[in-house]
PyMOL CGO cylinders between C-alpha atoms (Angstrom):
from pymol import cmd
from pymol.cgo import CYLINDER

trace = [
    CYLINDER, 0.00, 0.00, 0.00, 2.75, 2.41, 0.94, 0.3, 1, 1, 1, 1, 1, 1,
    CYLINDER, 2.75, 2.41, 0.94, 4.82, 1.40, -2.07, 0.3, 1, 1, 1, 1, 1, 1,
    CYLINDER, 4.82, 1.40, -2.07, 1.87, 2.12, -4.37, 0.3, 1, 1, 1, 1, 1, 1,
    CYLINDER, 1.87, 2.12, -4.37, 1.31, 5.58, -2.84, 0.3, 1, 1, 1, 1, 1, 1,
    CYLINDER, 1.31, 5.58, -2.84, 4.98, 6.37, -3.03, 0.3, 1, 1, 1, 1, 1, 1,
    CYLINDER, 4.98, 6.37, -3.03, 5.26, 5.33, -6.67, 0.3, 1, 1, 1, 1, 1, 1,
    CYLINDER, 5.26, 5.33, -6.67, 2.15, 7.32, -7.48, 0.3, 1, 1, 1, 1, 1, 1,
    CYLINDER, 2.15, 7.32, -7.48, 3.53, 10.46, -5.80, 0.3, 1, 1, 1, 1, 1, 1,
    CYLINDER, 3.53, 10.46, -5.80, 6.82, 10.03, -7.67, 0.3, 1, 1, 1, 1, 1, 1,
    CYLINDER, 6.82, 10.03, -7.67, 4.89, 9.71, -10.92, 0.3, 1, 1, 1, 1, 1, 1,
    CYLINDER, 4.89, 9.71, -10.92, 2.94, 12.91, -10.21, 0.3, 1, 1, 1, 1, 1, 1,
    CYLINDER, 2.94, 12.91, -10.21, 6.16, 14.76, -9.34, 0.3, 1, 1, 1, 1, 1, 1,
    CYLINDER, 6.16, 14.76, -9.34, 7.76, 13.66, -12.62, 0.3, 1, 1, 1, 1, 1, 1,
    CYLINDER, 7.76, 13.66, -12.62, 4.69, 14.71, -14.57, 0.3, 1, 1, 1, 1, 1, 1,
    CYLINDER, 4.69, 14.71, -14.57, 4.63, 18.11, -12.88, 0.3, 1, 1, 1, 1, 1, 1,
    CYLINDER, 4.63, 18.11, -12.88, 8.35, 18.47, -13.57, 0.3, 1, 1, 1, 1, 1, 1,
    CYLINDER, 8.35, 18.47, -13.57, 7.76, 17.91, -17.29, 0.3, 1, 1, 1, 1, 1, 1,
    CYLINDER, 7.76, 17.91, -17.29, 4.91, 20.42, -17.27, 0.3, 1, 1, 1, 1, 1, 1,
    CYLINDER, 4.91, 20.42, -17.27, 7.07, 22.99, -15.48, 0.3, 1, 1, 1, 1, 1, 1,
    CYLINDER, 7.07, 22.99, -15.48, 9.77, 22.52, -18.11, 0.3, 1, 1, 1, 1, 1, 1,
    CYLINDER, 9.77, 22.52, -18.11, 7.24, 23.25, -20.86, 0.3, 1, 1, 1, 1, 1, 1,
    CYLINDER, 7.24, 23.25, -20.86, 5.78, 26.23, -18.94, 0.3, 1, 1, 1, 1, 1, 1,
    CYLINDER, 5.78, 26.23, -18.94, 9.23, 27.65, -18.28, 0.3, 1, 1, 1, 1, 1, 1,
    CYLINDER, 9.23, 27.65, -18.28, 10.42, 27.32, -21.88, 0.3, 1, 1, 1, 1, 1, 1,
    CYLINDER, 10.42, 27.32, -21.88, 7.27, 28.98, -23.22, 0.3, 1, 1, 1, 1, 1, 1,
    CYLINDER, 7.27, 28.98, -23.22, 7.68, 31.97, -20.91, 0.3, 1, 1, 1, 1, 1, 1,
    CYLINDER, 7.68, 31.97, -20.91, 11.41, 32.30, -21.58, 0.3, 1, 1, 1, 1, 1, 1,
    CYLINDER, 11.41, 32.30, -21.58, 10.69, 32.27, -25.31, 0.3, 1, 1, 1, 1, 1, 1,
    CYLINDER, 10.69, 32.27, -25.31, 7.91, 34.87, -24.93, 0.3, 1, 1, 1, 1, 1, 1,
    CYLINDER, 7.91, 34.87, -24.93, 10.08, 37.16, -22.82, 0.3, 1, 1, 1, 1, 1, 1,
    CYLINDER, 10.08, 37.16, -22.82, 13.09, 36.95, -25.15, 0.3, 1, 1, 1, 1, 1, 1,
    CYLINDER, 13.09, 36.95, -25.15, 10.99, 37.53, -28.28, 0.3, 1, 1, 1, 1, 1, 1,
    CYLINDER, 10.99, 37.53, -28.28, 9.34, 40.56, -26.64, 0.3, 1, 1, 1, 1, 1, 1,
    CYLINDER, 9.34, 40.56, -26.64, 12.68, 42.11, -25.74, 0.3, 1, 1, 1, 1, 1, 1,
    CYLINDER, 12.68, 42.11, -25.74, 14.13, 41.41, -29.18, 0.3, 1, 1, 1, 1, 1, 1,
    CYLINDER, 14.13, 41.41, -29.18, 11.20, 43.00, -31.01, 0.3, 1, 1, 1, 1, 1, 1,
    CYLINDER, 11.20, 43.00, -31.01, 11.25, 46.07, -28.78, 0.3, 1, 1, 1, 1, 1, 1,
    CYLINDER, 11.25, 46.07, -28.78, 14.99, 46.52, -29.28, 0.3, 1, 1, 1, 1, 1, 1,
    CYLINDER, 14.99, 46.52, -29.28, 14.44, 46.21, -33.05, 0.3, 1, 1, 1, 1, 1, 1,
    CYLINDER, 14.44, 46.21, -33.05, 11.78, 48.93, -32.99, 0.3, 1, 1, 1, 1, 1, 1,
    CYLINDER, 11.78, 48.93, -32.99, 8.87, 46.59, -33.79, 0.3, 1, 1, 1, 1, 1, 1,
    CYLINDER, 8.87, 46.59, -33.79, 6.66, 47.84, -30.97, 0.3, 1, 1, 1, 1, 1, 1,
    CYLINDER, 6.66, 47.84, -30.97, 3.34, 46.87, -32.57, 0.3, 1, 1, 1, 1, 1, 1,
    CYLINDER, 3.34, 46.87, -32.57, 4.51, 43.29, -33.20, 0.3, 1, 1, 1, 1, 1, 1,
    CYLINDER, 4.51, 43.29, -33.20, 5.75, 43.00, -29.62, 0.3, 1, 1, 1, 1, 1, 1,
    CYLINDER, 5.75, 43.00, -29.62, 2.38, 44.09, -28.23, 0.3, 1, 1, 1, 1, 1, 1,
    CYLINDER, 2.38, 44.09, -28.23, 0.48, 41.88, -30.67, 0.3, 1, 1, 1, 1, 1, 1,
    CYLINDER, 0.48, 41.88, -30.67, 2.60, 38.90, -29.70, 0.3, 1, 1, 1, 1, 1, 1,
    CYLINDER, 2.60, 38.90, -29.70, 1.77, 39.39, -26.02, 0.3, 1, 1, 1, 1, 1, 1,
    CYLINDER, 1.77, 39.39, -26.02, -1.94, 40.14, -26.37, 0.3, 1, 1, 1, 1, 1, 1,
    CYLINDER, -1.94, 40.14, -26.37, -2.57, 37.49, -29.08, 0.3, 1, 1, 1, 1, 1, 1,
    CYLINDER, -2.57, 37.49, -29.08, -5.81, 39.22, -30.05, 0.3, 1, 1, 1, 1, 1, 1,
    CYLINDER, -5.81, 39.22, -30.05, -6.88, 42.05, -32.30, 0.3, 1, 1, 1, 1, 1, 1,
    CYLINDER, -6.88, 42.05, -32.30, -5.61, 43.22, -35.64, 0.3, 1, 1, 1, 1, 1, 1,
    CYLINDER, -5.61, 43.22, -35.64, -1.96, 44.14, -36.06, 0.3, 1, 1, 1, 1, 1, 1,
    CYLINDER, -1.96, 44.14, -36.06, -2.90, 47.15, -38.22, 0.3, 1, 1, 1, 1, 1, 1,
    CYLINDER, -2.90, 47.15, -38.22, -4.74, 48.80, -35.33, 0.3, 1, 1, 1, 1, 1, 1,
    CYLINDER, -4.74, 48.80, -35.33, -1.56, 48.66, -33.22, 0.3, 1, 1, 1, 1, 1, 1,
    CYLINDER, -1.56, 48.66, -33.22, 0.61, 50.52, -35.72, 0.3, 1, 1, 1, 1, 1, 1,
    CYLINDER, 0.61, 50.52, -35.72, 0.90, 53.79, -33.78, 0.3, 1, 1, 1, 1, 1, 1,
    CYLINDER, 0.90, 53.79, -33.78, 3.68, 55.77, -32.15, 0.3, 1, 1, 1, 1, 1, 1,
    CYLINDER, 3.68, 55.77, -32.15, 4.05, 54.57, -28.55, 0.3, 1, 1, 1, 1, 1, 1,
    CYLINDER, 4.05, 54.57, -28.55, 5.70, 56.76, -25.91, 0.3, 1, 1, 1, 1, 1, 1,
    CYLINDER, 5.70, 56.76, -25.91, 9.06, 55.57, -24.58, 0.3, 1, 1, 1, 1, 1, 1,
    CYLINDER, 9.06, 55.57, -24.58, 7.57, 55.09, -21.08, 0.3, 1, 1, 1, 1, 1, 1,
    CYLINDER, 7.57, 55.09, -21.08, 5.05, 52.55, -22.43, 0.3, 1, 1, 1, 1, 1, 1,
    CYLINDER, 5.05, 52.55, -22.43, 7.80, 50.64, -24.20, 0.3, 1, 1, 1, 1, 1, 1,
    CYLINDER, 7.80, 50.64, -24.20, 9.91, 50.65, -21.04, 0.3, 1, 1, 1, 1, 1, 1,
    CYLINDER, 9.91, 50.65, -21.04, 7.02, 49.05, -19.13, 0.3, 1, 1, 1, 1, 1, 1,
    CYLINDER, 7.02, 49.05, -19.13, 6.59, 46.47, -21.91, 0.3, 1, 1, 1, 1, 1, 1,
    CYLINDER, 6.59, 46.47, -21.91, 10.32, 45.69, -21.75, 0.3, 1, 1, 1, 1, 1, 1,
    CYLINDER, 10.32, 45.69, -21.75, 9.99, 45.13, -18.02, 0.3, 1, 1, 1, 1, 1, 1,
    CYLINDER, 9.99, 45.13, -18.02, 7.09, 42.77, -18.72, 0.3, 1, 1, 1, 1, 1, 1,
    CYLINDER, 7.09, 42.77, -18.72, 9.24, 40.82, -21.17, 0.3, 1, 1, 1, 1, 1, 1,
    CYLINDER, 9.24, 40.82, -21.17, 12.02, 40.59, -18.60, 0.3, 1, 1, 1, 1, 1, 1,
    CYLINDER, 12.02, 40.59, -18.60, 9.56, 39.31, -15.99, 0.3, 1, 1, 1, 1, 1, 1,
    CYLINDER, 9.56, 39.31, -15.99, 8.29, 36.65, -18.39, 0.3, 1, 1, 1, 1, 1, 1,
    CYLINDER, 8.29, 36.65, -18.39, 11.85, 35.51, -19.00, 0.3, 1, 1, 1, 1, 1, 1,
    CYLINDER, 11.85, 35.51, -19.00, 12.90, 35.15, -15.37, 0.3, 1, 1, 1, 1, 1, 1,
    CYLINDER, 12.90, 35.15, -15.37, 9.58, 33.47, -14.46, 0.3, 1, 1, 1, 1, 1, 1,
    CYLINDER, 9.58, 33.47, -14.46, 10.41, 30.86, -17.05, 0.3, 1, 1, 1, 1, 1, 1,
    CYLINDER, 10.41, 30.86, -17.05, 14.04, 30.45, -15.98, 0.3, 1, 1, 1, 1, 1, 1,
    CYLINDER, 14.04, 30.45, -15.98, 13.14, 29.90, -12.33, 0.3, 1, 1, 1, 1, 1, 1,
    CYLINDER, 13.14, 29.90, -12.33, 10.43, 27.34, -13.04, 0.3, 1, 1, 1, 1, 1, 1,
    CYLINDER, 10.43, 27.34, -13.04, 12.61, 25.60, -15.63, 0.3, 1, 1, 1, 1, 1, 1,
    CYLINDER, 12.61, 25.60, -15.63, 15.43, 25.17, -13.12, 0.3, 1, 1, 1, 1, 1, 1,
    CYLINDER, 15.43, 25.17, -13.12, 13.04, 24.09, -10.36, 0.3, 1, 1, 1, 1, 1, 1,
    CYLINDER, 13.04, 24.09, -10.36, 11.69, 21.35, -12.61, 0.3, 1, 1, 1, 1, 1, 1,
    CYLINDER, 11.69, 21.35, -12.61, 14.91, 19.32, -12.27, 0.3, 1, 1, 1, 1, 1, 1,
    CYLINDER, 14.91, 19.32, -12.27, 14.64, 19.28, -8.47, 0.3, 1, 1, 1, 1, 1, 1,
    CYLINDER, 14.64, 19.28, -8.47, 10.91, 18.63, -8.68, 0.3, 1, 1, 1, 1, 1, 1,
    CYLINDER, 10.91, 18.63, -8.68, 11.76, 15.51, -10.67, 0.3, 1, 1, 1, 1, 1, 1,
    CYLINDER, 11.76, 15.51, -10.67, 13.91, 14.38, -7.74, 0.3, 1, 1, 1, 1, 1, 1,
    CYLINDER, 13.91, 14.38, -7.74, 11.18, 15.11, -5.23, 0.3, 1, 1, 1, 1, 1, 1,
    CYLINDER, 11.18, 15.11, -5.23, 12.65, 18.19, -3.53, 0.3, 1, 1, 1, 1, 1, 1,
    CYLINDER, 12.65, 18.19, -3.53, 9.88, 19.94, -1.59, 0.3, 1, 1, 1, 1, 1, 1,
    CYLINDER, 9.88, 19.94, -1.59, 11.53, 23.34, -1.69, 0.3, 1, 1, 1, 1, 1, 1,
    CYLINDER, 11.53, 23.34, -1.69, 11.65, 23.21, -5.50, 0.3, 1, 1, 1, 1, 1, 1,
    CYLINDER, 11.65, 23.21, -5.50, 7.98, 22.21, -5.62, 0.3, 1, 1, 1, 1, 1, 1,
    CYLINDER, 7.98, 22.21, -5.62, 6.97, 25.15, -3.43, 0.3, 1, 1, 1, 1, 1, 1,
    CYLINDER, 6.97, 25.15, -3.43, 9.18, 27.64, -5.29, 0.3, 1, 1, 1, 1, 1, 1,
    CYLINDER, 9.18, 27.64, -5.29, 7.90, 26.60, -8.71, 0.3, 1, 1, 1, 1, 1, 1,
    CYLINDER, 7.90, 26.60, -8.71, 4.31, 26.73, -7.49, 0.3, 1, 1, 1, 1, 1, 1,
    CYLINDER, 4.31, 26.73, -7.49, 4.83, 30.17, -5.95, 0.3, 1, 1, 1, 1, 1, 1,
    CYLINDER, 4.83, 30.17, -5.95, 6.51, 31.80, -8.96, 0.3, 1, 1, 1, 1, 1, 1,
    CYLINDER, 6.51, 31.80, -8.96, 4.45, 30.12, -11.63, 0.3, 1, 1, 1, 1, 1, 1,
    CYLINDER, 4.45, 30.12, -11.63, 1.21, 30.42, -9.70, 0.3, 1, 1, 1, 1, 1, 1,
    CYLINDER, 1.21, 30.42, -9.70, 1.53, 34.16, -9.08, 0.3, 1, 1, 1, 1, 1, 1,
    CYLINDER, 1.53, 34.16, -9.08, 2.52, 34.75, -12.71, 0.3, 1, 1, 1, 1, 1, 1,
    CYLINDER, 2.52, 34.75, -12.71, -0.51, 32.82, -13.92, 0.3, 1, 1, 1, 1, 1, 1,
    CYLINDER, -0.51, 32.82, -13.92, -2.73, 34.66, -11.41, 0.3, 1, 1, 1, 1, 1, 1,
    CYLINDER, -2.73, 34.66, -11.41, -1.76, 38.02, -12.92, 0.3, 1, 1, 1, 1, 1, 1,
    CYLINDER, -1.76, 38.02, -12.92, -2.47, 36.64, -16.39, 0.3, 1, 1, 1, 1, 1, 1,
    CYLINDER, -2.47, 36.64, -16.39, -5.98, 35.53, -15.49, 0.3, 1, 1, 1, 1, 1, 1,
    CYLINDER, -5.98, 35.53, -15.49, -6.77, 38.70, -13.53, 0.3, 1, 1, 1, 1, 1, 1,
    CYLINDER, -6.77, 38.70, -13.53, -5.73, 41.25, -16.14, 0.3, 1, 1, 1, 1, 1, 1,
    CYLINDER, -5.73, 41.25, -16.14, -5.88, 39.47, -19.49, 0.3, 1, 1, 1, 1, 1, 1,
    CYLINDER, -5.88, 39.47, -19.49, -8.60, 36.85, -19.23, 0.3, 1, 1, 1, 1, 1, 1,
    CYLINDER, -8.60, 36.85, -19.23, -11.08, 38.68, -17.02, 0.3, 1, 1, 1, 1, 1, 1,
    CYLINDER, -11.08, 38.68, -17.02, -14.47, 39.80, -18.49, 0.3, 1, 1, 1, 1, 1, 1,
    CYLINDER, -14.47, 39.80, -18.49, -13.48, 43.44, -17.90, 0.3, 1, 1, 1, 1, 1, 1,
    CYLINDER, -13.48, 43.44, -17.90, -10.34, 43.10, -20.00, 0.3, 1, 1, 1, 1, 1, 1,
    CYLINDER, -10.34, 43.10, -20.00, -12.15, 41.26, -22.81, 0.3, 1, 1, 1, 1, 1, 1,
    CYLINDER, -12.15, 41.26, -22.81, -15.08, 43.65, -22.86, 0.3, 1, 1, 1, 1, 1, 1,
    CYLINDER, -15.08, 43.65, -22.86, -13.07, 46.84, -22.88, 0.3, 1, 1, 1, 1, 1, 1,
    CYLINDER, -13.07, 46.84, -22.88, -13.32, 48.62, -26.21, 0.3, 1, 1, 1, 1, 1, 1,
    CYLINDER, -13.32, 48.62, -26.21, -11.56, 51.62, -27.62, 0.3, 1, 1, 1, 1, 1, 1,
    CYLINDER, -11.56, 51.62, -27.62, -13.73, 54.31, -29.17, 0.3, 1, 1, 1, 1, 1, 1,
    CYLINDER, -13.73, 54.31, -29.17, -12.82, 55.71, -32.60, 0.3, 1, 1, 1, 1, 1, 1,
    CYLINDER, -12.82, 55.71, -32.60, -12.17, 59.10, -31.02, 0.3, 1, 1, 1, 1, 1, 1,
    CYLINDER, -12.17, 59.10, -31.02, -9.66, 57.63, -28.57, 0.3, 1, 1, 1, 1, 1, 1,
    CYLINDER, -9.66, 57.63, -28.57, -7.99, 55.53, -31.24, 0.3, 1, 1, 1, 1, 1, 1,
    CYLINDER, -7.99, 55.53, -31.24, -7.61, 58.44, -33.66, 0.3, 1, 1, 1, 1, 1, 1,
    CYLINDER, -7.61, 58.44, -33.66, -6.33, 60.71, -30.89, 0.3, 1, 1, 1, 1, 1, 1,
    CYLINDER, -6.33, 60.71, -30.89, -3.76, 58.13, -29.80, 0.3, 1, 1, 1, 1, 1, 1,
    CYLINDER, -3.76, 58.13, -29.80, -2.67, 57.68, -33.40, 0.3, 1, 1, 1, 1, 1, 1,
    CYLINDER, -2.67, 57.68, -33.40, -2.13, 61.40, -33.80, 0.3, 1, 1, 1, 1, 1, 1,
    CYLINDER, -2.13, 61.40, -33.80, -4.76, 61.79, -36.55, 0.3, 1, 1, 1, 1, 1, 1,
    CYLINDER, -4.76, 61.79, -36.55, -7.86, 64.01, -36.46, 0.3, 1, 1, 1, 1, 1, 1,
    CYLINDER, -7.86, 64.01, -36.46, -11.17, 62.20, -36.25, 0.3, 1, 1, 1, 1, 1, 1,
    CYLINDER, -11.17, 62.20, -36.25, -13.37, 63.27, -39.15, 0.3, 1, 1, 1, 1, 1, 1,
    CYLINDER, -13.37, 63.27, -39.15, -16.45, 61.31, -38.14, 0.3, 1, 1, 1, 1, 1, 1,
    CYLINDER, -16.45, 61.31, -38.14, -17.01, 62.75, -34.67, 0.3, 1, 1, 1, 1, 1, 1,
    CYLINDER, -17.01, 62.75, -34.67, -17.82, 66.37, -33.93, 0.3, 1, 1, 1, 1, 1, 1,
    CYLINDER, -17.82, 66.37, -33.93, -16.06, 68.10, -31.04, 0.3, 1, 1, 1, 1, 1, 1,
    CYLINDER, -16.06, 68.10, -31.04, -18.08, 68.29, -27.81, 0.3, 1, 1, 1, 1, 1, 1,
    CYLINDER, -18.08, 68.29, -27.81, -19.73, 71.63, -27.01, 0.3, 1, 1, 1, 1, 1, 1,
    CYLINDER, -19.73, 71.63, -27.01, -18.03, 73.80, -24.42, 0.3, 1, 1, 1, 1, 1, 1,
    CYLINDER, -18.03, 73.80, -24.42, -19.31, 73.29, -20.89, 0.3, 1, 1, 1, 1, 1, 1,
    CYLINDER, -19.31, 73.29, -20.89, -21.32, 76.14, -19.39, 0.3, 1, 1, 1, 1, 1, 1,
    CYLINDER, -21.32, 76.14, -19.39, -20.48, 77.41, -15.99, 0.3, 1, 1, 1, 1, 1, 1,
    CYLINDER, -20.48, 77.41, -15.99, -23.16, 76.78, -13.35, 0.3, 1, 1, 1, 1, 1, 1,
    CYLINDER, -23.16, 76.78, -13.35, -22.19, 79.89, -11.34, 0.3, 1, 1, 1, 1, 1, 1,
    CYLINDER, -22.19, 79.89, -11.34, -23.73, 83.09, -12.75, 0.3, 1, 1, 1, 1, 1, 1,
    CYLINDER, -23.73, 83.09, -12.75, -21.16, 85.66, -13.63, 0.3, 1, 1, 1, 1, 1, 1,
    CYLINDER, -21.16, 85.66, -13.63, -21.40, 89.15, -12.19, 0.3, 1, 1, 1, 1, 1, 1,
    CYLINDER, -21.40, 89.15, -12.19, -21.61, 92.12, -14.47, 0.3, 1, 1, 1, 1, 1, 1,
    CYLINDER, -21.61, 92.12, -14.47, -18.73, 94.43, -13.87, 0.3, 1, 1, 1, 1, 1, 1,
    CYLINDER, -18.73, 94.43, -13.87, -19.72, 98.01, -13.10, 0.3, 1, 1, 1, 1, 1, 1,
    CYLINDER, -19.72, 98.01, -13.10, -18.16, 100.54, -15.40, 0.3, 1, 1, 1, 1, 1, 1,
    CYLINDER, -18.16, 100.54, -15.40, -16.64, 103.53, -13.64, 0.3, 1, 1, 1, 1, 1, 1,
    CYLINDER, -16.64, 103.53, -13.64, -18.20, 106.88, -14.61, 0.3, 1, 1, 1, 1, 1, 1,
    CYLINDER, -18.20, 106.88, -14.61, -15.94, 109.71, -15.71, 0.3, 1, 1, 1, 1, 1, 1,
    CYLINDER, -15.94, 109.71, -15.71, -15.16, 112.52, -13.28, 0.3, 1, 1, 1, 1, 1, 1,
    CYLINDER, -15.16, 112.52, -13.28, -17.36, 115.06, -15.07, 0.3, 1, 1, 1, 1, 1, 1,
    CYLINDER, -17.36, 115.06, -15.07, -20.39, 112.78, -14.92, 0.3, 1, 1, 1, 1, 1, 1,
    CYLINDER, -20.39, 112.78, -14.92, -19.87, 112.13, -11.22, 0.3, 1, 1, 1, 1, 1, 1,
    CYLINDER, -19.87, 112.13, -11.22, -19.62, 115.88, -10.50, 0.3, 1, 1, 1, 1, 1, 1,
    CYLINDER, -19.62, 115.88, -10.50, -22.76, 116.50, -12.55, 0.3, 1, 1, 1, 1, 1, 1,
    CYLINDER, -22.76, 116.50, -12.55, -24.67, 113.84, -10.60, 0.3, 1, 1, 1, 1, 1, 1,
    CYLINDER, -24.67, 113.84, -10.60, -23.48, 115.30, -7.29, 0.3, 1, 1, 1, 1, 1, 1,
    CYLINDER, -23.48, 115.30, -7.29, -24.45, 118.84, -8.29, 0.3, 1, 1, 1, 1, 1, 1,
    CYLINDER, -24.45, 118.84, -8.29, -27.89, 117.69, -9.41, 0.3, 1, 1, 1, 1, 1, 1,
    CYLINDER, -27.89, 117.69, -9.41, -28.50, 116.06, -6.04, 0.3, 1, 1, 1, 1, 1, 1,
    CYLINDER, -28.50, 116.06, -6.04, -27.44, 119.16, -4.15, 0.3, 1, 1, 1, 1, 1, 1,
    CYLINDER, -27.44, 119.16, -4.15, -29.60, 121.35, -6.40, 0.3, 1, 1, 1, 1, 1, 1,
    CYLINDER, -29.60, 121.35, -6.40, -32.67, 119.26, -5.64, 0.3, 1, 1, 1, 1, 1, 1,
    CYLINDER, -32.67, 119.26, -5.64, -32.16, 119.71, -1.91, 0.3, 1, 1, 1, 1, 1, 1,
    CYLINDER, -32.16, 119.71, -1.91, -31.38, 123.46, -2.07, 0.3, 1, 1, 1, 1, 1, 1,
    CYLINDER, -31.38, 123.46, -2.07, -35.00, 124.90, -2.39, 0.3, 1, 1, 1, 1, 1, 1,
    CYLINDER, -35.00, 124.90, -2.39, -36.15, 122.94, 0.66, 0.3, 1, 1, 1, 1, 1, 1,
    CYLINDER, -36.15, 122.94, 0.66, -33.21, 124.19, 2.70, 0.3, 1, 1, 1, 1, 1, 1,
    CYLINDER, -33.21, 124.19, 2.70, -33.79, 127.86, 1.69, 0.3, 1, 1, 1, 1, 1, 1,
    CYLINDER, -33.79, 127.86, 1.69, -37.50, 127.74, 2.53, 0.3, 1, 1, 1, 1, 1, 1,
    CYLINDER, -37.50, 127.74, 2.53, -36.77, 126.40, 5.99, 0.3, 1, 1, 1, 1, 1, 1,
    CYLINDER, -36.77, 126.40, 5.99, -34.24, 129.19, 6.64, 0.3, 1, 1, 1, 1, 1, 1,
    CYLINDER, -34.24, 129.19, 6.64, -36.68, 131.86, 5.51, 0.3, 1, 1, 1, 1, 1, 1,
    CYLINDER, -36.68, 131.86, 5.51, -39.48, 130.49, 7.70, 0.3, 1, 1, 1, 1, 1, 1,
    CYLINDER, -39.48, 130.49, 7.70, -37.20, 130.45, 10.75, 0.3, 1, 1, 1, 1, 1, 1,
    CYLINDER, -37.20, 130.45, 10.75, -36.12, 134.04, 10.06, 0.3, 1, 1, 1, 1, 1, 1,
    CYLINDER, -36.12, 134.04, 10.06, -39.73, 135.23, 9.75, 0.3, 1, 1, 1, 1, 1, 1,
    CYLINDER, -39.73, 135.23, 9.75, -40.70, 133.64, 13.06, 0.3, 1, 1, 1, 1, 1, 1,
    CYLINDER, -40.70, 133.64, 13.06, -37.71, 135.29, 14.72, 0.3, 1, 1, 1, 1, 1, 1,
    CYLINDER, -37.71, 135.29, 14.72, -38.63, 138.69, 13.27, 0.3, 1, 1, 1, 1, 1, 1,
    CYLINDER, -38.63, 138.69, 13.27, -42.27, 138.37, 14.44, 0.3, 1, 1, 1, 1, 1, 1,
    CYLINDER, -42.27, 138.37, 14.44, -41.22, 137.38, 17.94, 0.3, 1, 1, 1, 1, 1, 1,
    CYLINDER, -41.22, 137.38, 17.94, -38.87, 140.39, 18.25, 0.3, 1, 1, 1, 1, 1, 1,
    CYLINDER, -38.87, 140.39, 18.25, -41.53, 142.78, 16.93, 0.3, 1, 1, 1, 1, 1, 1,
    CYLINDER, -41.53, 142.78, 16.93, -44.00, 141.55, 19.50, 0.3, 1, 1, 1, 1, 1, 1,
    CYLINDER, -44.00, 141.55, 19.50, -41.59, 142.27, 22.31, 0.3, 1, 1, 1, 1, 1, 1,
]
cmd.load_cgo(trace, "trace")
């Protein structure tokens, strides 16, 4: 019974070792090809080789150097993922537990990122509008009209225009002239009352 379980576990370890060799070689090849195409200036082919979907003609645009640097880092990561798992496969064949755990950790996390960001429904359902594609390609979009300018929700105040000095003096003199008759009549009435009171004495 124990001999059967042991032989079965050894068989599974050898099978996993073979699979890790294949997985490692595929990722080393993908990483090296990505780096070679980027260094040769074939950015669109490098991206198309990684994504494995879409038309190559839609990827023929000028990419910024920062985007290509990130893609080069991705190619480097693919390469060292493959190298580590490829080397671990030889110790997995011999039944070394540390090699089994290391290969599972590196390969498992690499595959997790693949399924999260490249095979998820959000990544597959994301589409690029013609406006965005034409803007990224550096060409004007003839089919779409530009959006209207946004109106401000806050009402703008009307700036008061300053009157010239002559107009301000004229307004001031008109106001004083309107008040002058009333002031004179009051002075005359007070003087008459004073005159009458003195005459009566």
